[in-house]
C-alpha positions as CSV (number, residue, x, y, z in Angstrom):
1,M,65.6,39.5,37.5
2,N,62.5,38.5,35.7
3,P,61.5,34.8,35.3
4,R,62.5,34.6,31.6
5,M,66.0,35.9,32.3
6,A,66.4,33.6,35.3
7,M,65.3,30.6,33.2
8,K,67.8,31.6,30.5
9,E,70.6,31.8,33.0
10,M,69.7,28.5,34.5
11,I,69.6,26.8,31.1
12,K,73.0,28.3,30.2
13,F,74.4,27.1,33.5
14,M,73.1,23.5,33.0
15,L,74.4,23.4,29.5
16,E,77.8,24.6,30.6
17,Q,77.9,21.9,33.2
18,L,77.2,19.3,30.5
19,D,80.1,20.8,28.5
20,V,77.9,22.0,25.6
21,G,80.2,24.2,23.6
22,N,77.6,26.8,22.5
23,A,75.7,27.0,25.8
24,E,75.2,30.8,25.5
25,S,73.8,30.4,22.0
26,V,71.4,27.5,22.9
27,A,70.2,29.3,26.0
28,E,69.6,32.5,23.9
29,Q,67.6,30.5,21.3
30,M,65.4,28.9,24.0
31,H,64.9,32.3,25.7
32,D,63.9,33.8,22.4
33,D,61.3,31.1,21.6
34,P,58.0,32.6,22.8
35,T,56.5,29.1,23.3
36,F,59.3,27.6,25.3
37,L,58.4,28.9,28.7
38,E,54.7,28.3,28.1
39,E,55.4,24.6,27.1
40,L,57.8,24.3,30.1
41,E,55.1,25.6,32.5
42,Q,52.5,23.2,31.0
43,F,54.9,20.3,31.5
44,F,55.4,21.2,35.1
45,Q,51.6,21.6,35.7
46,D,51.0,18.2,34.0
47,H,53.7,16.4,36.1
48,I,53.9,18.3,39.4
49,E,51.4,15.9,41.1
50,D,53.6,12.9,40.3
51,F,56.9,14.6,41.2
52,G,56.9,13.5,44.8
53,E,55.9,10.0,44.0
54,N,58.5,9.7,41.2
55,Y,61.3,11.0,43.4
56,G,60.3,9.4,46.7
57,L,59.3,12.6,48.4
């Protein structure tokens, strides 16, 4: 499974856990947005250094 499909499935699972009625549709829209993964990756790069401090690791 490629990273984009894995992210889509993870988003769908999280939305289902939150009881979002249209989890499949929302996950599909996020997956189809070409900038979503780029922006998510940038977010992680910007905040990864603080992750351990923020979560006491």
